[in-house]
N, C-alpha and C positions, 0 to 999 in steps of 0.2 A: 567592730569591723572598721568603723570610720577612722580609727587611729592608724590602721594599717594602710588604707587605700588613699588617705589624704596625700595629694601630690606635694613634692618638695618645692620649696620656694627659693632654693639656692640659684635657680636659673635667672631670677630677676628679683632683686631686693625690693621690698615694699618701702614706700615713703612714710616716714614717721613724723609726728609733730615735733619731736625733739631734734629732728634734722634741721629745723628752721633756726637760724642764728640771728642775733641782733645785727651783725654786720651785713647779713644778706638783705636786711631791710634798709639799713642806713646807707649802704653804698649807692643804691639807685637814687635815693633821695638827694644825696650830696651831688651826684652827677647831674640829676635833673635840675637842681638849684643853680649849679654852675652853668648849665646850658641855657637856662632862662635868663640868667644875668648877662651872659655873653650876647645873647640874642637882643636884649634890651639895649645894651651898650652899642651894638652894631647898628641897630636901627636909628638910635639917637645920634651916634657919631657920624654916620655916613648919610644921614638924611634920606633913608630908604622910603619910597612912597608906599602908602598902605595897600595899593593894588598889587604890589609885588609881595610884600609881607608886612603885616601890621606889627606894632610893638606888643609884647606881652601885656603891658599895662593897659593898652587900648582893648585888647581881647578880654582882660579881666573886668574892665568897666562894663563891657557889653554883657558879660556873664552875670554880673551883679544886677544891672538894670533890667535885663531880659531873662532873669533866671526862671520865671514862671513858664515862659514860652519854651525855653531850653528843656526844662523838666518835662513839659507836656510832650514835646517831640521825642525826648529820650524814652518816655514810657511807651509811646506808640511803637517805636523801633524795637525796644526791649521786649515788648509783648510778642511781636511777630518772631523775633529771634528766639525767644524762650520756647514758644510753641514749636517752631521749626526744629529746635535742638532736641526737644523731647521726642517728637515724631521721628526725626532722622536718626536719633540714637537708638530708638526701638527698632526701626527698620534695619539699621546696620547690625545690631546684635542678632536679631532674628535671622537675617540673611546669612550671617556668618555661621550660626548654629546649623542651619539647613545645609549650607555648603560643606560643613565638616562632617555631616552625617551621610551625605550622598555625593559620590564623586561626580555623577552626571550633573547635579545642580552646580557643583563647584566649577565644572568646565563650562557650563552655560553662562554662569555669572561673570566669568572673566571678561568677555567682550562687552557685556552690559556695563560693568563697573568702569572699564576703560573708557567707554563712550561717555558715561555720565561725568567722569572726572574732567573731561575737556569741553563740556558744553558751556558756551559763553553765556553769562548772565545777560549781556547786552541783547542777544538774540532771543533768549528764553523768556525774559520778562514780558515783552509785548505780546508774545504768543499766549502766555498764561493769563494776561489781562483780558485778552479776547475770549479765552475759554471760560473763565470764571466771572468776568465782569470787572470793569475798572473802578467800581464803587466799593469793592470789598478787598480785604487784605489777603485773600486766599493765595493769590499768585506769589506774594512776597513770602508767605509761610512755606509754600511748596519749594521755592528756590532755596530758602534757608535749610529746609529738611534735606534736600538733595545734597547740598554742600556738606552737611553734617554726616550724612549716612556713609559717605565714601571713606573718610579716615576711621570712623568707628568700625565699619565693616572690615577693613584691612587689618587694623590692629587687633580686633577681636578674633578674626580668623587665625592670625598668627599665634595668639595666645591659646586658642583651642588646639592648635597643632603641637603645643608644647607638652601635652600629656604623654607620659612615657608609655611604651608598649606594655610594660609589666602591669601597670595600673589598669589599662584597658582589658588585658587578659584576666586579671583578677576579678574585675567586675563581671566579665563574661562567665567566669567559673562560678561566681555566686548567683548566676542567672538573673542579674539585674536588668531591668528594662532600660531601653534607651533614655527614657526620662529620668530614671534614677541615676544612671551613669552620668548624665549631663549635670544634674543637680549636685551630686556627691563629689565628682572628680573633675569634670571638664570645666564647668563654670568657675569653681574656686581657683583653678589654675589660670584661667583666662582673665580673671577680674582685674589684675594690675594693668593688663594690656587694654582692657575696655576703658579704664580711666585715662590711660594715655591718649587713646583716641578721642575721648570726650574733652580732654584739655586742649587738644589741637582743634577740635571742632567748635569749642566755645567761642573762639575768636572768629572762626569762619562763619558761624551763625550770624554774628553781628554784622560782619562785613557784607555778607550776601544780602541780608535783609535791607541794609542801608543802600547798597548799590542798586538793588531792585527798585527802590523808591525814586531813583533818578529817571526812570523810563515810564512813568505813568502810575496809575493807581490812585487811591484816595489821597486827599490833601492831608498831610500830617506825616510826621516822621522826620528824622534828622536829615535824610537825603533830600527830601523836598525843601526843608528849611534852608539847607546849605545852598541849593541852587537858587532859591528865591532871594536870599540875602546877597549872593554874588551878582545876580541879575540886576538888583537895585543899587549896585556899587557900594553896599555896606559890607566891606571886607572884614572889618573887625568882628561884626556879628556873624559872618559866615565862619570865621575861625572859632568863634565861641561855640557854634554848633559842632564844628570839628572836634573841639575839646570835649564836648558832651559825648561824642561818639567814642573818643578815646577812653573816657571814664567808663562808658558802658561796656566796651570790650574788656577793659581791665577787671571790671566787676564780675563779668561772666567767668573770666579765667580764675579769679581769686575764689569765687564761690565754688566752682568745680574742684579746685585744688583743696579747699577746706572739706568738701564732702569726701574727697579721696583720703585726706588725712584722718577724718573721723572714722571712715570705714576701716582703714588700716589699723587704727587704734583699737577698734572694737571687734575686729575679725578674730576668729580663733587662731591661736598661735600653733605653728607646726613644730 
């Protein structure tokens, strides 16, 4: 029966490991090297002050000398972003499944999702620190989870709606329970869309957790480190922490992409 009811994948091609080419990796590296070289030449040639923009060489020196502090801050922000991404991803998928099963839930979720998508972190972070306490990272995790849940919910819901009517009717004819229908037909169809939402959310998790650190909470994290270094006029160090945040965001995206590639490679072929 599974061979009959498995949904077609022609609506959205899956990402494969073989789709990655050497040029796709080398091109960004070449552009990045050219950009850094131009940046260094501009700072040296025009005598740009560090408080405007420091030279890449000065930032690198701070990264090397203060790498332990950068790594410690990166781990704090990364932990909060990871927990927020896992919680937000689960909430997004669960909410999308419930919305796809009941029209009333779908209609109720529309204004809630719209409201959550425009909530400013600047206003939300102090409120959450007051609720959960400024000595714990709960507020930062909640902010990251909320930021993740929106794109995951929207993309998952779109994927769940791609199931054709004939497959739904066939599952009904077989007297399949809603749980069986979701496990056998609905979720396999929506899986590529779920990963699309997670790839989008991976960067949002890091950005949200980092920005939340600007407005209070425990000492630690890249956001706090950036503000502290800038306040002490150590601009190369501040940019070193910014570089750490960029590396963290890229790491989240790449890991999510690799998980998607692994899943696409090991998923049953249709």
